[in-house]
C-alpha positions, -999 to 999 in steps of 0.1 A, spaced: -868 -597 13 -831 -609 7 -820 -609 -29 -818 -643 -45 -783 -661 -43 -771 -673 -78 -775 -711 -79 -742 -715 -97 -709 -699 -105 -705 -680 -130 -741 -661 -119 -748 -661 -161 -738 -678 -187 -711 -670 -215 -737 -660 -236 -759 -638 -210 -722 -618 -208 -719 -616 -244 -754 -603 -247 -749 -575 -219 -718 -564 -242 -745 -561 -269 -767 -540 -250 -741 -515 -245 -721 -514 -279 -743 -532 -303 -737 -565 -321 -714 -550 -346 -689 -537 -321 -693 -567 -298 -680 -589 -324 -650 -565 -331 -640 -567 -290 -642 -605 -291 -611 -606 -315 -589 -584 -292 -559 -602 -275 -540 -571 -266 -553 -539 -243 -529 -509 -245 -534 -481 -220 -522 -445 -219 -518 -440 -179 -524 -404 -169 -560 -398 -176 -570 -433 -181 -555 -452 -154 -553 -425 -133 -575 -392 -128 -546 -374 -147 -539 -354 -121 -499 -349 -115 -492 -343 -81 -458 -331 -69 -437 -328 -38 -405 -312 -31 -385 -342 -50 -411 -345 -78 -441 -365 -86 -453 -378 -52 -485 -395 -59 -509 -413 -84 -541 -425 -78 -554 -459 -90 -589 -476 -89 -591 -510 -73 -618 -520 -98 -595 -515 -128 -569 -535 -106 -594 -564 -107 -602 -560 -142 -569 -561 -153 -562 -593 -133 -592 -609 -150 -578 -603 -185 -544 -618 -173 -558 -651 -159 -585 -651 -191 -555 -649 -214 -553 -615 -225 -526 -594 -231 -520 -557 -212 -496 -532 -220 -493 -493 -204 -475 -467 -231 -471 -431 -215 -450 -402 -223 -442 -397 -185 -412 -417 -167 -430 -427 -134 -417 -453 -106 -452 -456 -97 -464 -466 -127 -439 -491 -132 -446 -505 -98 -483 -506 -105 -481 -525 -136 -455 -547 -124 -478 -558 -95 -503 -563 -122 -479 -584 -144 -481 -565 -177 -467 -581 -205 -453 -547 -217 -445 -513 -198 -435 -483 -217 -426 -456 -199 -414 -418 -213 -424 -425 -245 -438 -396 -266 -432 -418 -299 -461 -436 -291 -464 -453 -325 -429 -465 -323 -436 -481 -288 -467 -495 -302 -446 -515 -327 -425 -526 -298 -453 -537 -278 -468 -559 -310 -436 -575 -311 -432 -580 -275 -468 -595 -271 -470 -615 -306 -502 -598 -314 -511 -580 -344 -527 -545 -346 -561 -563 -358 -561 -577 -325 -552 -547 -302 -576 -524 -283 -560 -490 -275 -571 -465 -247 -562 -429 -246 -574 -394 -237 -551 -368 -256 -536 -358 -289 -507 -377 -285 -526 -411 -285 -538 -406 -317 -510 -422 -339 -513 -453 -321 -551 -452 -321 -549 -446 -359 -530 -483 -362 -553 -507 -341 -587 -525 -346 -604 -505 -314 -598 -471 -302 -615 -459 -270 -614 -425 -258 -622 -406 -223 -651 -384 -223 -630 -354 -213 -605 -362 -245 -602 -333 -269 -628 -337 -299 -601 -347 -322 -597 -378 -302 -637 -384 -295 -640 -382 -333 -621 -411 -342 -630 -434 -310 -649 -464 -315 -662 -461 -279 -662 -437 -249 -667 -451 -214 -693 -441 -190 -666 -436 -164 -637 -416 -163 -599 -423 -159 -591 -437 -128 -627 -438 -116 -637 -474 -132 -630 -467 -172 -603 -493 -173 -627 -518 -157 -655 -508 -180 -635 -518 -209 -621 -549 -197 -653 -562 -187 -665 -555 -223 -639 -570 -240 -642 -600 -218 -679 -605 -219 -678 -602 -256 -651 -628 -263 -668 -653 -238 -639 -650 -213 -656 -633 -188 -670 -666 -172 -635 -680 -175 -620 -652 -154 -646 -654 -127 -637 -694 -125 -604 -689 -123 -608 -662 -95 -618 -687 -72 -587 -711 -81 -561 -703 -59 -535 -712 -85 -544 -680 -102 -541 -657 -73 -516 -629 -73 -488 -632 -47 -489 -617 -15 -462 -592 -32 -487 -580 -57 -518 -581 -31 -496 -554 -12 -495 -516 -11 -472 -511 19 -439 -499 7 -417 -515 34 -432 -549 25 -425 -548 -12 -388 -535 -9 
């Protein structure tokens, strides 16, 4: 028997989506997630699996997940701010985050606390409205300054002990999407994002949708 098709779009109400978040993280954390206006992501190990792939000229490749990309697009069109804060300089990361229209891109910043302050200034968001997602010790100073700290399952114990939530998925394999969905569902913005996904005026440009180097030069 074929599955029932949704009679409406979005398939569920905002309250039903909120309850989905409650089932995953509980009522209290859902309320905290609903206040988030800015999501800050480390890159290696969070937006990617963390492998550093080198060729003769240096870093050659990074692997991103398409599900994470759509989650980040949904956050943008729902009105949330997004930033990347990584200790490594990478043209690949710059390109990926530029295509996704990140509000702030901080590369080569081991001083993550100082870089976080710059991100807050650039986005107009407060620490109480900010979620930080990281996977290693260098992320801890920034994590201590925000409302919600999210760590990866393979992070060191010192990171995991401080985190409010640890995704089921790993970095570069859907963890970012998991967090994006939770924030959107908790805040009642998931339905807004789904509606705008069908509106061409909110769609990415052809250049943002292309991964072909020759088409975006």
